[in-house]
mmCIF file of the N, C-alpha and C atoms, coordinates in Angstrom:
data_MODEL
# 
_entry.id   MODEL 
# 
loop_
_atom_site.group_PDB 
_atom_site.id 
_atom_site.type_symbol 
_atom_site.label_atom_id 
_atom_site.label_alt_id 
_atom_site.label_comp_id 
_atom_site.label_asym_id 
_atom_site.label_entity_id 
_atom_site.label_seq_id 
_atom_site.pdbx_PDB_ins_code 
_atom_site.Cartn_x 
_atom_site.Cartn_y 
_atom_site.Cartn_z 
_atom_site.occupancy 
_atom_site.B_iso_or_equiv 
_atom_site.pdbx_formal_charge 
_atom_site.auth_seq_id 
_atom_site.auth_comp_id 
_atom_site.auth_asym_id 
_atom_site.auth_atom_id 
_atom_site.pdbx_PDB_model_num 
ATOM 1   N N  . MET A 1 1  ? 65.855 -23.640 87.038 1.00 0.00 ? 1  MET A N  1 
ATOM 2   C CA . MET A 1 1  ? 65.190 -22.366 86.867 1.00 0.00 ? 1  MET A CA 1 
ATOM 3   C C  . MET A 1 1  ? 63.686 -22.562 87.024 1.00 0.00 ? 1  MET A C  1 
ATOM 4   N N  . HIS A 1 2  ? 63.035 -21.538 87.507 1.00 0.00 ? 2  HIS A N  1 
ATOM 5   C CA . HIS A 1 2  ? 61.587 -21.571 87.694 1.00 0.00 ? 2  HIS A CA 1 
ATOM 6   C C  . HIS A 1 2  ? 60.861 -21.503 86.361 1.00 0.00 ? 2  HIS A C  1 
ATOM 7   N N  . GLU A 1 3  ? 59.610 -21.904 86.399 1.00 0.00 ? 3  GLU A N  1 
ATOM 8   C CA . GLU A 1 3  ? 58.745 -21.764 85.224 1.00 0.00 ? 3  GLU A CA 1 
ATOM 9   C C  . GLU A 1 3  ? 58.549 -20.273 84.949 1.00 0.00 ? 3  GLU A C  1 
ATOM 10  N N  . PRO A 1 4  ? 58.416 -19.892 83.689 1.00 0.00 ? 4  PRO A N  1 
ATOM 11  C CA . PRO A 1 4  ? 58.175 -18.477 83.388 1.00 0.00 ? 4  PRO A CA 1 
ATOM 12  C C  . PRO A 1 4  ? 56.823 -18.039 83.937 1.00 0.00 ? 4  PRO A C  1 
ATOM 13  N N  . LEU A 1 5  ? 56.723 -16.788 84.330 1.00 0.00 ? 5  LEU A N  1 
ATOM 14  C CA . LEU A 1 5  ? 55.479 -16.268 84.875 1.00 0.00 ? 5  LEU A CA 1 
ATOM 15  C C  . LEU A 1 5  ? 54.463 -15.980 83.778 1.00 0.00 ? 5  LEU A C  1 
ATOM 16  N N  . THR A 1 6  ? 54.935 -15.685 82.585 1.00 0.00 ? 6  THR A N  1 
ATOM 17  C CA . THR A 1 6  ? 54.045 -15.433 81.453 1.00 0.00 ? 6  THR A CA 1 
ATOM 18  C C  . THR A 1 6  ? 54.579 -16.181 80.244 1.00 0.00 ? 6  THR A C  1 
ATOM 19  N N  . ARG A 1 7  ? 53.697 -16.464 79.295 1.00 0.00 ? 7  ARG A N  1 
ATOM 20  C CA . ARG A 1 7  ? 54.115 -17.193 78.103 1.00 0.00 ? 7  ARG A CA 1 
ATOM 21  C C  . ARG A 1 7  ? 55.138 -16.408 77.288 1.00 0.00 ? 7  ARG A C  1 
ATOM 22  N N  . SER A 1 8  ? 54.947 -15.112 77.171 1.00 0.00 ? 8  SER A N  1 
ATOM 23  C CA . SER A 1 8  ? 55.878 -14.322 76.368 1.00 0.00 ? 8  SER A CA 1 
ATOM 24  C C  . SER A 1 8  ? 57.236 -14.139 77.036 1.00 0.00 ? 8  SER A C  1 
ATOM 25  N N  . SER A 1 9  ? 57.321 -14.408 78.342 1.00 0.00 ? 9  SER A N  1 
ATOM 26  C CA . SER A 1 9  ? 58.607 -14.278 79.028 1.00 0.00 ? 9  SER A CA 1 
ATOM 27  C C  . SER A 1 9  ? 59.337 -15.608 79.176 1.00 0.00 ? 9  SER A C  1 
ATOM 28  N N  . ASP A 1 10 ? 58.873 -16.626 78.487 1.00 0.00 ? 10 ASP A N  1 
ATOM 29  C CA . ASP A 1 10 ? 59.504 -17.944 78.548 1.00 0.00 ? 10 ASP A CA 1 
ATOM 30  C C  . ASP A 1 10 ? 60.860 -17.892 77.848 1.00 0.00 ? 10 ASP A C  1 
ATOM 31  N N  . PRO A 1 11 ? 61.974 -18.016 78.595 1.00 0.00 ? 11 PRO A N  1 
ATOM 32  C CA . PRO A 1 11 ? 63.293 -17.915 77.977 1.00 0.00 ? 11 PRO A CA 1 
ATOM 33  C C  . PRO A 1 11 ? 63.632 -19.093 77.046 1.00 0.00 ? 11 PRO A C  1 
ATOM 34  N N  . SER A 1 12 ? 62.842 -20.152 77.075 1.00 0.00 ? 12 SER A N  1 
ATOM 35  C CA . SER A 1 12 ? 63.121 -21.283 76.190 1.00 0.00 ? 12 SER A CA 1 
ATOM 36  C C  . SER A 1 12 ? 62.495 -21.095 74.806 1.00 0.00 ? 12 SER A C  1 
ATOM 37  N N  . ARG A 1 13 ? 61.693 -20.052 74.631 1.00 0.00 ? 13 ARG A N  1 
ATOM 38  C CA . ARG A 1 13 ? 61.119 -19.765 73.309 1.00 0.00 ? 13 ARG A CA 1 
ATOM 39  C C  . ARG A 1 13 ? 62.231 -19.383 72.343 1.00 0.00 ? 13 ARG A C  1 
ATOM 40  N N  . THR A 1 14 ? 62.077 -19.770 71.112 1.00 0.00 ? 14 THR A N  1 
ATOM 41  C CA . THR A 1 14 ? 63.050 -19.425 70.087 1.00 0.00 ? 14 THR A CA 1 
ATOM 42  C C  . THR A 1 14 ? 62.959 -17.934 69.780 1.00 0.00 ? 14 THR A C  1 
ATOM 43  N N  . MET A 1 15 ? 64.111 -17.294 69.735 1.00 0.00 ? 15 MET A N  1 
ATOM 44  C CA . MET A 1 15 ? 64.150 -15.875 69.399 1.00 0.00 ? 15 MET A CA 1 
ATOM 45  C C  . MET A 1 15 ? 64.102 -15.721 67.877 1.00 0.00 ? 15 MET A C  1 
ATOM 46  N N  . PRO A 1 16 ? 63.447 -14.680 67.383 1.00 0.00 ? 16 PRO A N  1 
ATOM 47  C CA . PRO A 1 16 ? 63.417 -14.433 65.942 1.00 0.00 ? 16 PRO A CA 1 
ATOM 48  C C  . PRO A 1 16 ? 64.836 -14.217 65.391 1.00 0.00 ? 16 PRO A C  1 
ATOM 49  N N  . ALA A 1 17 ? 64.994 -14.426 64.104 1.00 0.00 ? 17 ALA A N  1 
ATOM 50  C CA . ALA A 1 17 ? 66.305 -14.277 63.472 1.00 0.00 ? 17 ALA A CA 1 
ATOM 51  C C  . ALA A 1 17 ? 66.731 -12.818 63.367 1.00 0.00 ? 17 ALA A C  1 
ATOM 52  N N  . GLY A 1 18 ? 65.785 -11.926 63.092 1.00 0.00 ? 18 GLY A N  1 
ATOM 53  C CA . GLY A 1 18 ? 66.122 -10.518 62.903 1.00 0.00 ? 18 GLY A CA 1 
ATOM 54  C C  . GLY A 1 18 ? 66.253 -9.757  64.205 1.00 0.00 ? 18 GLY A C  1 
ATOM 55  N N  . SER A 1 19 ? 67.102 -8.739  64.208 1.00 0.00 ? 19 SER A N  1 
ATOM 56  C CA . SER A 1 19 ? 67.334 -7.965  65.434 1.00 0.00 ? 19 SER A CA 1 
ATOM 57  C C  . SER A 1 19 ? 66.070 -7.227  65.879 1.00 0.00 ? 19 SER A C  1 
ATOM 58  N N  . GLY A 1 20 ? 65.277 -6.737  64.923 1.00 0.00 ? 20 GLY A N  1 
ATOM 59  C CA . GLY A 1 20 ? 64.037 -6.056  65.278 1.00 0.00 ? 20 GLY A CA 1 
ATOM 60  C C  . GLY A 1 20 ? 63.053 -6.988  65.956 1.00 0.00 ? 20 GLY A C  1 
ATOM 61  N N  . GLY A 1 21 ? 62.956 -8.210  65.451 1.00 0.00 ? 21 GLY A N  1 
ATOM 62  C CA . GLY A 1 21 ? 62.070 -9.202  66.050 1.00 0.00 ? 21 GLY A CA 1 
ATOM 63  C C  . GLY A 1 21 ? 62.510 -9.602  67.443 1.00 0.00 ? 21 GLY A C  1 
ATOM 64  N N  . ARG A 1 22 ? 63.831 -9.717  67.632 1.00 0.00 ? 22 ARG A N  1 
ATOM 65  C CA . ARG A 1 22 ? 64.353 -10.062 68.966 1.00 0.00 ? 22 ARG A CA 1 
ATOM 66  C C  . ARG A 1 22 ? 64.033 -8.954  69.959 1.00 0.00 ? 22 ARG A C  1 
ATOM 67  N N  . LEU A 1 23 ? 64.209 -7.708  69.532 1.00 0.00 ? 23 LEU A N  1 
ATOM 68  C CA . LEU A 1 23 ? 63.913 -6.584  70.423 1.00 0.00 ? 23 LEU A CA 1 
ATOM 69  C C  . LEU A 1 23 ? 62.417 -6.523  70.720 1.00 0.00 ? 23 LEU A C  1 
ATOM 70  N N  . ASP A 1 24 ? 61.591 -6.761  69.711 1.00 0.00 ? 24 ASP A N  1 
ATOM 71  C CA . ASP A 1 24 ? 60.137 -6.793  69.932 1.00 0.00 ? 24 ASP A CA 1 
ATOM 72  C C  . ASP A 1 24 ? 59.756 -7.876  70.927 1.00 0.00 ? 24 ASP A C  1 
ATOM 73  N N  . GLN A 1 25 ? 60.373 -9.048  70.809 1.00 0.00 ? 25 GLN A N  1 
ATOM 74  C CA . GLN A 1 25 ? 60.062 -10.145 71.730 1.00 0.00 ? 25 GLN A CA 1 
ATOM 75  C C  . GLN A 1 25 ? 60.478 -9.789  73.153 1.00 0.00 ? 25 GLN A C  1 
ATOM 76  N N  . ALA A 1 26 ? 61.646 -9.178  73.310 1.00 0.00 ? 26 ALA A N  1 
ATOM 77  C CA . ALA A 1 26 ? 62.097 -8.772  74.645 1.00 0.00 ? 26 ALA A CA 1 
ATOM 78  C C  . ALA A 1 26 ? 61.148 -7.730  75.229 1.00 0.00 ? 26 ALA A C  1 
ATOM 79  N N  . HIS A 1 27 ? 60.716 -6.784  74.419 1.00 0.00 ? 27 HIS A N  1 
ATOM 80  C CA . HIS A 1 27 ? 59.790 -5.752  74.915 1.00 0.00 ? 27 HIS A CA 1 
ATOM 81  C C  . HIS A 1 27 ? 58.425 -6.347  75.250 1.00 0.00 ? 27 HIS A C  1 
ATOM 82  N N  . ALA A 1 28 ? 57.977 -7.329  74.475 1.00 0.00 ? 28 ALA A N  1 
ATOM 83  C CA . ALA A 1 28 ? 56.703 -7.996  74.785 1.00 0.00 ? 28 ALA A CA 1 
ATOM 84  C C  . ALA A 1 28 ? 56.800 -8.737  76.115 1.00 0.00 ? 28 ALA A C  1 
ATOM 85  N N  . ALA A 1 29 ? 57.938 -9.391  76.349 1.00 0.00 ? 29 ALA A N  1 
ATOM 86  C CA . ALA A 1 29 ? 58.143 -10.089 77.617 1.00 0.00 ? 29 ALA A CA 1 
ATOM 87  C C  . ALA A 1 29 ? 58.113 -9.098  78.775 1.00 0.00 ? 29 ALA A C  1 
ATOM 88  N N  . LEU A 1 30 ? 58.784 -7.967  78.608 1.00 0.00 ? 30 LEU A N  1 
ATOM 89  C CA . LEU A 1 30 ? 58.802 -6.960  79.667 1.00 0.00 ? 30 LEU A CA 1 
ATOM 90  C C  . LEU A 1 30 ? 57.416 -6.389  79.932 1.00 0.00 ? 30 LEU A C  1 
ATOM 91  N N  . ALA A 1 31 ? 56.646 -6.161  78.880 1.00 0.00 ? 31 ALA A N  1 
ATOM 92  C CA . ALA A 1 31 ? 55.289 -5.632  79.056 1.00 0.00 ? 31 ALA A CA 1 
ATOM 93  C C  . ALA A 1 31 ? 54.413 -6.622  79.817 1.00 0.00 ? 31 ALA A C  1 
ATOM 94  N N  . SER A 1 32 ? 54.500 -7.904  79.458 1.00 0.00 ? 32 SER A N  1 
ATOM 95  C CA . SER A 1 32 ? 53.673 -8.898  80.146 1.00 0.00 ? 32 SER A CA 1 
ATOM 96  C C  . SER A 1 32 ? 54.121 -9.076  81.594 1.00 0.00 ? 32 SER A C  1 
ATOM 97  N N  . LEU A 1 33 ? 55.428 -9.006  81.829 1.00 0.00 ? 33 LEU A N  1 
ATOM 98  C CA . LEU A 1 33 ? 55.929 -9.130  83.202 1.00 0.00 ? 33 LEU A CA 1 
ATOM 99  C C  . LEU A 1 33 ? 55.555 -7.915  84.049 1.00 0.00 ? 33 LEU A C  1 
ATOM 100 N N  . ASP A 1 34 ? 55.521 -6.741  83.434 1.00 0.00 ? 34 ASP A N  1 
ATOM 101 C CA . ASP A 1 34 ? 55.106 -5.547  84.173 1.00 0.00 ? 34 ASP A CA 1 
ATOM 102 C C  . ASP A 1 34 ? 53.644 -5.668  84.595 1.00 0.00 ? 34 ASP A C  1 
ATOM 103 N N  . HIS A 1 35 ? 52.821 -6.170  83.698 1.00 0.00 ? 35 HIS A N  1 
ATOM 104 C CA . HIS A 1 35 ? 51.411 -6.408  84.021 1.00 0.00 ? 35 HIS A CA 1 
ATOM 105 C C  . HIS A 1 35 ? 51.296 -7.439  85.155 1.00 0.00 ? 35 HIS A C  1 
ATOM 106 N N  . GLU A 1 36 ? 52.070 -8.514  85.056 1.00 0.00 ? 36 GLU A N  1 
ATOM 107 C CA . GLU A 1 36 ? 52.052 -9.558  86.092 1.00 0.00 ? 36 GLU A CA 1 
ATOM 108 C C  . GLU A 1 36 ? 52.560 -9.009  87.422 1.00 0.00 ? 36 GLU A C  1 
ATOM 109 N N  . ARG A 1 37 ? 53.578 -8.157  87.390 1.00 0.00 ? 37 ARG A N  1 
ATOM 110 C CA . ARG A 1 37 ? 54.119 -7.551  88.616 1.00 0.00 ? 37 ARG A CA 1 
ATOM 111 C C  . ARG A 1 37 ? 53.036 -6.753  89.336 1.00 0.00 ? 37 ARG A C  1 
ATOM 112 N N  . ARG A 1 38 ? 52.286 -5.948  88.586 1.00 0.00 ? 38 ARG A N  1 
ATOM 113 C CA . ARG A 1 38 ? 51.214 -5.159  89.213 1.00 0.00 ? 38 ARG A CA 1 
ATOM 114 C C  . ARG A 1 38 ? 50.146 -6.067  89.826 1.00 0.00 ? 38 ARG A C  1 
ATOM 115 N N  . ARG A 1 39 ? 49.813 -7.152  89.134 1.00 0.00 ? 39 ARG A N  1 
ATOM 116 C CA . ARG A 1 39 ? 48.818 -8.098  89.655 1.00 0.00 ? 39 ARG A CA 1 
ATOM 117 C C  . ARG A 1 39 ? 49.308 -8.744  90.947 1.00 0.00 ? 39 ARG A C  1 
ATOM 118 N N  . LEU A 1 40 ? 50.569 -9.180  90.950 1.00 0.00 ? 40 LEU A N  1 
ATOM 119 C CA . LEU A 1 40 ? 51.130 -9.828  92.136 1.00 0.00 ? 40 LEU A CA 1 
ATOM 120 C C  . LEU A 1 40 ? 51.231 -8.865  93.312 1.00 0.00 ? 40 LEU A C  1 
ATOM 121 N N  . GLU A 1 41 ? 51.542 -7.590  93.019 1.00 0.00 ? 41 GLU A N  1 
ATOM 122 C CA . GLU A 1 41 ? 51.582 -6.584  94.085 1.00 0.00 ? 41 GLU A CA 1 
ATOM 123 C C  . GLU A 1 41 ? 50.203 -6.409  94.712 1.00 0.00 ? 41 GLU A C  1 
ATOM 124 N N  . ARG A 1 42 ? 49.157 -6.343  93.872 1.00 0.00 ? 42 ARG A N  1 
ATOM 125 C CA . ARG A 1 42 ? 47.790 -6.194  94.393 1.00 0.00 ? 42 ARG A CA 1 
ATOM 126 C C  . ARG A 1 42 ? 47.403 -7.375  95.282 1.00 0.00 ? 42 ARG A C  1 
ATOM 127 N N  . LEU A 1 43 ? 47.855 -8.583  94.887 1.00 0.00 ? 43 LEU A N  1 
ATOM 128 C CA . LEU A 1 43 ? 47.509 -9.782  95.645 1.00 0.00 ? 43 LEU A CA 1 
ATOM 129 C C  . LEU A 1 43 ? 48.405 -9.987  96.868 1.00 0.00 ? 43 LEU A C  1 
ATOM 130 N N  . GLY A 1 44 ? 49.510 -9.270  96.935 1.00 0.00 ? 44 GLY A N  1 
ATOM 131 C CA . GLY A 1 44 ? 50.423 -9.400  98.069 1.00 0.00 ? 44 GLY A CA 1 
ATOM 132 C C  . GLY A 1 44 ? 51.203 -10.701 98.083 1.00 0.00 ? 44 GLY A C  1 
ATOM 133 N N  . LEU A 1 45 ? 51.487 -11.257 96.917 1.00 0.00 ? 45 LEU A N  1 
ATOM 134 C CA . LEU A 1 45 ? 52.218 -12.527 96.814 1.00 0.00 ? 45 LEU A CA 1 
ATOM 135 C C  . LEU A 1 45 ? 53.717 -12.248 96.695 1.00 0.00 ? 45 LEU A C  1 
ATOM 136 N N  . GLU A 1 46 ? 54.426 -12.375 97.808 1.00 0.00 ? 46 GLU A N  1 
ATOM 137 C CA . GLU A 1 46 ? 55.825 -11.960 97.874 1.00 0.00 ? 46 GLU A CA 1 
ATOM 138 C C  . GLU A 1 46 ? 56.774 -12.837 97.066 1.00 0.00 ? 46 GLU A C  1 
ATOM 139 N N  . MET A 1 47 ? 56.682 -14.149 97.192 1.00 0.00 ? 47 MET A N  1 
ATOM 140 C CA . MET A 1 47 ? 57.622 -15.032 96.482 1.00 0.00 ? 47 MET A CA 1 
ATOM 141 C C  . MET A 1 47 ? 57.432 -14.949 94.960 1.00 0.00 ? 47 MET A C  1 
ATOM 142 N N  . PRO A 1 48 ? 56.204 -15.038 94.448 1.00 0.00 ? 48 PRO A N  1 
ATOM 143 C CA . PRO A 1 48 ? 56.044 -14.863 93.000 1.00 0.00 ? 48 PRO A CA 1 
ATOM 144 C C  . PRO A 1 48 ? 56.484 -13.477 92.531 1.00 0.00 ? 48 PRO A C  1 
ATOM 145 N N  . LEU A 1 49 ? 56.289 -12.473 93.370 1.00 0.00 ? 49 LEU A N  1 
ATOM 146 C CA . LEU A 1 49 ? 56.713 -11.119 93.018 1.00 0.00 ? 49 LEU A CA 1 
ATOM 147 C C  . LEU A 1 49 ? 58.238 -11.050 92.920 1.00 0.00 ? 49 LEU A C  1 
ATOM 148 N N  . ALA A 1 50 ? 58.930 -11.714 93.823 1.00 0.00 ? 50 ALA A N  1 
ATOM 149 C CA . ALA A 1 50 ? 60.397 -11.746 93.761 1.00 0.00 ? 50 ALA A CA 1 
ATOM 150 C C  . ALA A 1 50 ? 60.859 -12.441 92.483 1.00 0.00 ? 50 ALA A C  1 
ATOM 151 N N  . ARG A 1 51 ? 60.193 -13.536 92.109 1.00 0.00 ? 51 ARG A N  1 
ATOM 152 C CA . ARG A 1 51 ? 60.531 -14.229 90.854 1.00 0.00 ? 51 ARG A CA 1 
ATOM 153 C C  . ARG A 1 51 ? 60.257 -13.338 89.657 1.00 0.00 ? 51 ARG A C  1 
ATOM 154 N N  . CYS A 1 52 ? 59.188 -12.585 89.722 1.00 0.00 ? 52 CYS A N  1 
ATOM 155 C CA . CYS A 1 52 ? 58.839 -11.672 88.646 1.00 0.00 ? 52 CYS A CA 1 
ATOM 156 C C  . CYS A 1 52 ? 59.938 -10.612 88.479 1.00 0.00 ? 52 CYS A C  1 
ATOM 157 N N  . HIS A 1 53 ? 60.420 -10.075 89.583 1.00 0.00 ? 53 HIS A N  1 
ATOM 158 C CA . HIS A 1 53 ? 61.504 -9.089  89.520 1.00 0.00 ? 53 HIS A CA 1 
ATOM 159 C C  . HIS A 1 53 ? 62.756 -9.700  88.899 1.00 0.00 ? 53 HIS A C  1 
ATOM 160 N N  . GLU A 1 54 ? 63.048 -10.963 89.223 1.00 0.00 ? 54 GLU A N  1 
ATOM 161 C CA . GLU A 1 54 ? 64.200 -11.645 88.616 1.00 0.00 ? 54 GLU A CA 1 
ATOM 162 C C  . GLU A 1 54 ? 64.037 -11.740 87.106 1.00 0.00 ? 54 GLU A C  1 
ATOM 163 N N  . GLN A 1 55 ? 62.840 -12.110 86.667 1.00 0.00 ? 55 GLN A N  1 
ATOM 164 C CA . GLN A 1 55 ? 62.598 -12.239 85.231 1.00 0.00 ? 55 GLN A CA 1 
ATOM 165 C C  . GLN A 1 55 ? 62.630 -10.878 84.534 1.00 0.00 ? 55 GLN A C  1 
ATOM 166 N N  . ILE A 1 56 ? 62.158 -9.842  85.199 1.00 0.00 ? 56 ILE A N  1 
ATOM 167 C CA . ILE A 1 56 ? 62.233 -8.500  84.622 1.00 0.00 ? 56 ILE A CA 1 
ATOM 168 C C  . ILE A 1 56 ? 63.692 -8.100  84.432 1.00 0.00 ? 56 ILE A C  1 
ATOM 169 N N  . ARG A 1 57 ? 64.527 -8.371  85.422 1.00 0.00 ? 57 ARG A N  1 
ATOM 170 C CA . ARG A 1 57 ? 65.955 -8.057  85.299 1.00 0.00 ? 57 ARG A CA 1 
ATOM 171 C C  . ARG A 1 57 ? 66.571 -8.812  84.129 1.00 0.00 ? 57 ARG A C  1 
ATOM 172 N N  . TYR A 1 58 ? 66.228 -10.090 83.995 1.00 0.00 ? 58 TYR A N  1 
ATOM 173 C CA . TYR A 1 58 ? 66.750 -10.906 82.895 1.00 0.00 ? 58 TYR A CA 1 
ATOM 174 C C  . TYR A 1 58 ? 66.342 -10.309 81.540 1.00 0.00 ? 58 TYR A C  1 
ATOM 175 N N  . TRP A 1 59 ? 65.048 -9.998  81.369 1.00 0.00 ? 59 TRP A N  1 
ATOM 176 C CA . TRP A 1 59 ? 64.567 -9.504  80.079 1.00 0.00 ? 59 TRP A CA 1 
ATOM 177 C C  . TRP A 1 59 ? 65.049 -8.086  79.790 1.00 0.00 ? 59 TRP A C  1 
ATOM 178 N N  . ARG A 1 60 ? 65.308 -7.290  80.810 1.00 0.00 ? 60 ARG A N  1 
ATOM 179 C CA . ARG A 1 60 ? 65.928 -5.977  80.574 1.00 0.00 ? 60 ARG A CA 1 
ATOM 180 C C  . ARG A 1 60 ? 67.336 -6.162  80.022 1.00 0.00 ? 60 ARG A C  1 
ATOM 181 N N  . PHE A 1 61 ? 68.055 -7.132  80.563 1.00 0.00 ? 61 PHE A N  1 
ATOM 182 C CA . PHE A 1 61 ? 69.403 -7.444  80.081 1.00 0.00 ? 61 PHE A CA 1 
ATOM 183 C C  . PHE A 1 61 ? 69.340 -7.923  78.634 1.00 0.00 ? 61 PHE A C  1 
ATOM 184 N N  . VAL A 1 62 ? 68.406 -8.837  78.344 1.00 0.00 ? 62 VAL A N  1 
ATOM 185 C CA . VAL A 1 62 ? 68.252 -9.342  76.979 1.00 0.00 ? 62 VAL A CA 1 
ATOM 186 C C  . VAL A 1 62 ? 67.919 -8.187  76.029 1.00 0.00 ? 62 VAL A C  1 
ATOM 187 N N  . ALA A 1 63 ? 66.999 -7.319  76.425 1.00 0.00 ? 63 ALA A N  1 
ATOM 188 C CA . ALA A 1 63 ? 66.617 -6.185  75.581 1.00 0.00 ? 63 ALA A CA 1 
ATOM 189 C C  . ALA A 1 63 ? 67.817 -5.278  75.310 1.00 0.00 ? 63 ALA A C  1 
ATOM 190 N N  . ALA A 1 64 ? 68.632 -5.053  76.325 1.00 0.00 ? 64 ALA A N  1 
ATOM 191 C CA . ALA A 1 64 ? 69.826 -4.219  76.136 1.00 0.00 ? 64 ALA A CA 1 
ATOM 192 C C  . ALA A 1 64 ? 70.805 -4.885  75.177 1.00 0.00 ? 64 ALA A C  1 
ATOM 193 N N  . LEU A 1 65 ? 70.970 -6.194  75.300 1.00 0.00 ? 65 LEU A N  1 
ATOM 194 C CA . LEU A 1 65 ? 71.894 -6.911  74.406 1.00 0.00 ? 65 LEU A CA 1 
ATOM 195 C C  . LEU A 1 65 ? 71.436 -6.863  72.952 1.00 0.00 ? 65 LEU A C  1 
ATOM 196 N N  . VAL A 1 66 ? 70.170 -7.142  72.724 1.00 0.00 ? 66 VAL A N  1 
ATOM 197 C CA . VAL A 1 66 ? 69.698 -7.192  71.337 1.00 0.00 ? 66 VAL A CA 1 
ATOM 198 C C  . VAL A 1 66 ? 69.571 -5.798  70.730 1.00 0.00 ? 66 VAL A C  1 
ATOM 199 N N  . ALA A 1 67 ? 69.585 -4.753  71.554 1.00 0.00 ? 67 ALA A N  1 
ATOM 200 C CA . ALA A 1 67 ? 69.530 -3.388  71.036 1.00 0.00 ? 67 ALA A CA 1 
ATOM 201 C C  . ALA A 1 67 ? 70.905 -2.883  70.595 1.00 0.00 ? 67 ALA A C  1 
ATOM 202 N N  . LEU A 1 68 ? 71.967 -3.585  70.991 1.00 0.00 ? 68 LEU A N  1 
ATOM 203 C CA . LEU A 1 68 ? 73.317 -3.168  70.597 1.00 0.00 ? 68 LEU A CA 1 
ATOM 204 C C  . LEU A 1 68 ? 73.499 -3.311  69.095 1.00 0.00 ? 68 LEU A C  1 
ATOM 205 N N  . PRO A 1 69 ? 74.248 -2.384  68.491 1.00 0.00 ? 69 PRO A N  1 
ATOM 206 C CA . PRO A 1 69 ? 74.528 -2.545  67.062 1.00 0.00 ? 69 PRO A CA 1 
ATOM 207 C C  . PRO A 1 69 ? 75.448 -3.751  66.859 1.00 0.00 ? 69 PRO A C  1 
ATOM 208 N N  . PRO A 1 70 ? 75.406 -4.371  65.680 1.00 0.00 ? 70 PRO A N  1 
ATOM 209 C CA . PRO A 1 70 ? 76.269 -5.523  65.433 1.00 0.00 ? 70 PRO A CA 1 
ATOM 210 C C  . PRO A 1 70 ? 77.742 -5.120  65.515 1.00 0.00 ? 70 PRO A C  1 
ATOM 211 N N  . PHE A 1 71 ? 78.533 -6.040  66.003 1.00 0.00 ? 71 PHE A N  1 
ATOM 212 C CA . PHE A 1 71 ? 79.980 -5.808  66.104 1.00 0.00 ? 71 PHE A CA 1 
ATOM 213 C C  . PHE A 1 71 ? 80.613 -5.979  64.744 1.00 0.00 ? 71 PHE A C  1 
ATOM 214 N N  . GLU A 1 72 ? 81.416 -5.024  64.372 1.00 0.00 ? 72 GLU A N  1 
ATOM 215 C CA . GLU A 1 72 ? 82.146 -5.125  63.110 1.00 0.00 ? 72 GLU A CA 1 
ATOM 216 C C  . GLU A 1 72 ? 83.632 -5.028  63.427 1.00 0.00 ? 72 GLU A C  1 
ATOM 217 N N  . ALA A 1 73 ? 84.355 -6.099  63.145 1.00 0.00 ? 73 ALA A N  1 
ATOM 218 C CA . ALA A 1 73 ? 85.793 -6.133  63.404 1.00 0.00 ? 73 ALA A CA 1 
ATOM 219 C C  . ALA A 1 73 ? 86.509 -5.224  62.406 1.00 0.00 ? 73 ALA A C  1 
ATOM 220 N N  . GLU A 1 74 ? 87.549 -4.560  62.892 1.00 0.00 ? 74 GLU A N  1 
ATOM 221 C CA . GLU A 1 74 ? 88.347 -3.719  62.002 1.00 0.00 ? 74 GLU A CA 1 
ATOM 222 C C  . GLU A 1 74 ? 89.279 -4.594  61.180 1.00 0.00 ? 74 GLU A C  1 
ATOM 223 N N  . ASP A 1 75 ? 89.503 -4.200  59.937 1.00 0.00 ? 75 ASP A N  1 
ATOM 224 C CA . ASP A 1 75 ? 90.458 -4.907  59.088 1.00 0.00 ? 75 ASP A CA 1 
ATOM 225 C C  . ASP A 1 75 ? 91.855 -4.557  59.546 1.00 0.00 ? 75 ASP A C  1 
ATOM 226 N N  . SER A 1 76 ? 92.724 -5.565  59.633 1.00 0.00 ? 76 SER A N  1 
ATOM 227 C CA . SER A 1 76 ? 94.094 -5.312  60.073 1.00 0.00 ? 76 SER A CA 1 
ATOM 228 C C  . SER A 1 76 ? 95.040 -5.332  58.918 1.00 0.00 ? 76 SER A C  1 
# 
């Protein structure tokens, strides 16, 4: 895997224990990547921009996962 484009989007960082903290971290990663995407577009850097889009897709997926309510199994 490529190096993260921003420090907050580094997938090797430890996620917080609480669901709110995990969602905040995912949103922070998305915000920093959105800023980086605009910068890369202005500079016309195609390959880094493609990597940025990949990381945005990843962090959108992570944000969607951590936003799900906890699973509660039904008693049988």
